[in-house]
Phi, psi and omega in degrees: 000141176292159177223159177228129181255122183246116177269100189250140170253273178234018182290151174295138181247019180303327182295340181301331181295343182259006176292135181305150186291346180271022173239128171276130190257127173245114175255115175260109191259121179247012181233220181294151182302147176270107186246350181300118185298328179292319179290317178301322180289324183281322184278125180290331184222123172236113187242119176282134183227152174294147184278076177224152166081010179055193184290335181296323176298318180297313182301310185289326174302317178296316181298324181284324187262341180231057183291138175224147180227073180217184184263012175280165184265149163241124177264134177245129182208160171280175182295333176234093184281346196285336176297326180263334186222083184297339179255029188301311183294315174299327177296320177298321181294338182257030187297336180292345180263003184287155164283168180298331173236113193235110169298147184228021181234172188235326188201170170276299181199126176292328179297325180265003177059042177234114353291168180302143184305319180300323178295315179297321179298321178294316178299314184296326178297324179291333183290336179053049174090356179286169182297144184277110175204137181196137170279162180242137175279151178209155178283135179285353178255304183276341180076359182262149174299151182282342187268349179198168182267126176243100185298324179297319179293318177300324177296325177298314178298317180297316181296320180296315181291328176295327181281317187248357189081166178299143179303151178304158182305133181090346180263171172225179183301317182297311182294324180295315180293315181298323178293322178295334178273005178081017181253067187297319182297315178291325178297320179295324177294318178295321180298326184276002183228171182247337187227156174225184178229150179213167178247121183306141176074008183055045180248114184198169176233146181212142177291144186297330180291338174284322176298320183296341180283344179288116182303135186298322180299317178295321179300319180291325177296315179298323180296315179299325178297323181295338180276352182261236185293141178301334184300330181294327176295320178291325177295314180298325182304327182265358181249356185307311185298322180287329177297336181248020168119350179296139182278145168285164181220174181060081178305143181296130185296331183294346181267001183255138177250159181301333182287339181284144176295135181272151177302140180290137179253143177293130180286124181293145176279112184266136177259131181245149176294145180293139180231164179294142179305136179268147178279343179253079186298317183295320179296318178298316180299318180296319180296316179298318180299317179298318180295319180297317179297318179296319178296320180296316179297317179297316180298320180294319179295319178297319180299317179296317180297318179296316180297316180294321178296318179300315180293321179297318178295320179295317179297317180296320178298319179295319178296319178298317181295320179295319179297317178300317180298318181294318179297318180298322179295319179296314180299320183299328185268359176281126182305132177084352182253331184288179178291154176300149181245139184230133181247133171247128177255117186252150176258007180146197191302310184293316179298324177296320178298319178292318179299317179298321179295316180296318179298320178288320184295326187264007173091178187246031181277357181236162169268122187256131180243151181228127173246121183251123175272124189263125177237099177058029177222161186280142178292320183296314180296320178295320179293317179299316179299320181301316181283334175292325179283326187202112188267013181254012177300132175291327177195147176233127177233158176235154178216144180293151181303313183294320182294330184265319188261327188256285183263070191255016182298326182266006182288140177222161180301115183282351184266344178056041175211162180271141180249141176277325179225147177227129177246128179224172188250348184241119180294325184289350177260009186300318179297316179297317180297316179297326180287317185275334183228075178302134183208167179280335184211143178235139176224169181232154176217156188285147171233006180147191183297334177306314184291322178299317181298318178293319182297327180288340185250353184274151174246113186267131181276325183267117182292345179275354179289138181235152173238120182263124188221152174283330181233069183297345179297335178294337188256027183299331183262003182284154179281336181276144178282125181257141179243140181285139171277142181292101184297319181297319180294317177302316179298319179297318180293321178294325179299328180298334185274351185304318183278003180266352186223164176275112185234126178289149176248121183292134183274327183262155185276354185246091185233139172241129177255123176256137182252122177289156181280159171258177179236138172299156184302330185273000181256133180239041181290170179297138181295335180293337178298340183290342183224353185298325182292348181281349190300310182300315180294322180297317179295320178299316183287325176296320180294333179278000175095011179273147164278126184247129180242140176249121177261116179296154173284138184300337180261007179218074181296139184228016183306321183281346182260329195294323186303329181259012184275163177292332177296315178298321179296332179278359178097007176287140182251144179280127180273103185259126180201153175264004175295134185287341179234161176284337186304312178299325178295316179297316180298321181288342184232020190299335181283343185243007178259122181276326182194161174241137186228142176197160170287310180211120175196133177300335182299329183302322183294329187256354186301314183286311179293329182279314191239355182071020181253122180299146179236147182224144182257148175259121180285108183200148176299151178248188193287313185217178186298316182295318179295327178297321179294319179293322180293325177300320177295318178298313185293342178281349184247348181229150182285165180282145181296336179298339178292348179275358179300119181080006182283156173243165178305325181287332184270343184298314178302324179295321177299315180296319180294320180298317178296317180299313182295324177295321178295320178297316180297319179296320179295323179294318178297320180296316182294326180291325178291327180286000000 
């Protein structure tokens, strides 16, 4: 059976009801929920997806998760195909007349006059009433069609070259991208040609056996690209047809020598003025033949000269662009002339996520550097996470916990450059940071409850110093000015990482996630202490009919202990994932999680403002005095787990709101007394 893949954001889907019945419908929804009962009844599959990666992410996700190897068609389209394909539905009805690889669009946008209206009118006249569908030719270097100027397409080429530099000599944007995706054979074909064809709006149909020929490793590389820079989505939009077998055309003239046979050209039909019949018929015929040959030779020479001139101009443009890039790089590295530099010092995965949010939130006018202090975690995983959260870091370095915090006399700036601003997470390290990283301005940002506790007790001398926090309301009495972190932006960045890790999807709608405690570096207590205090609450929640999951702390693995624990005996399940934080797991399951519970975890403070999921604390002693102080701060902001006794999934949000409102009233009374 044929299928149709719809990459939808917030477009109306009423037209789906008119899709022919011989198409199985997959709606990948990245916007508001699809609730129309008629659409829900007609579509066999409605899959909610994070809003990342444009339609190319949706297409490749479908190819990876729903592979088929048969001769039926899969149609790929956006949520509103009609701007690009006004005859889309009639085209679907005529699928039996399709080629194995079938473009299904007509234009980019009539409002933007792409292609120009006169060109489209000429094409439509040739169709003589047939359905409107046509592929468009484009340059594999400039990305623009040869018959008119498309500024958006030219921007794609510029953005790609700005990101990767001009393609190597002899290559073009298409061959360079395909080679990066591991498709060397196809890249060589692109390298040997100047033009390709595409279907506007990435709307096309292809037989499944052609999709199956795309090597999975290359498919996965392309998928990762869709999660990064938007330019990769625009590049893929013009390469889809070639990925499934469409030939490139117009061999590059620079690869042809005079000794090689030239492509045959159609001889133009020449009209001559009528003349009196000649008595020497053979002589006239010979003269005409000579003239035709001379015209053919002249036309061939002109064609070659034009082709060579076009290639020379293209080569010169590439050289000019490379020269501009080189000059810009030199200027950038001249002291006092380059962009301002900003350093973020992170304590691990969560702090890196906050640093990435701040870097994105404050714009791209600076070069941003990241230094990660490693505490019982891998440098490679932390570096990978840093770039998954934010791919514009100028450089990312790691340093061991002991080298930075304990025996740090020999520590030096690993970046070998001066910073204009420095953001760090520990107030008590401010003197050390100022000594090792002289800067014009210093700020702080949260990495958990540790930072809040320090911020409440520090006395800041510089009024320009700021502390960036997810919950600045906790710091109302602090001397330092706190600024809110963009919660929505943080959530968006975290959503991008969901597809980078193995994350379980909860099957039942009644789930409680329990978070095991961590240990400070100087504590060597039993790992079972990280979760033993959860047992009474876990049994209570299990008796109430909830599925209870225990997420180990990343610095205290318990896989080998949990199977024989009393929690496991009570039916609690171990939440196993390679995601470095709980946040991506929560985002992937936010509709089915009723609450998050822990003895001590910074996540409890942010669970409700970040994800709208109530959090509850377990009253229990913690490991040491410092952790007790941090837990006291936590417990003042979240309700006790005992309030869940007899609760249902529907009543839990009300319990959390009541606690929140009571806290607000208490804070108001306190401020009035002050």
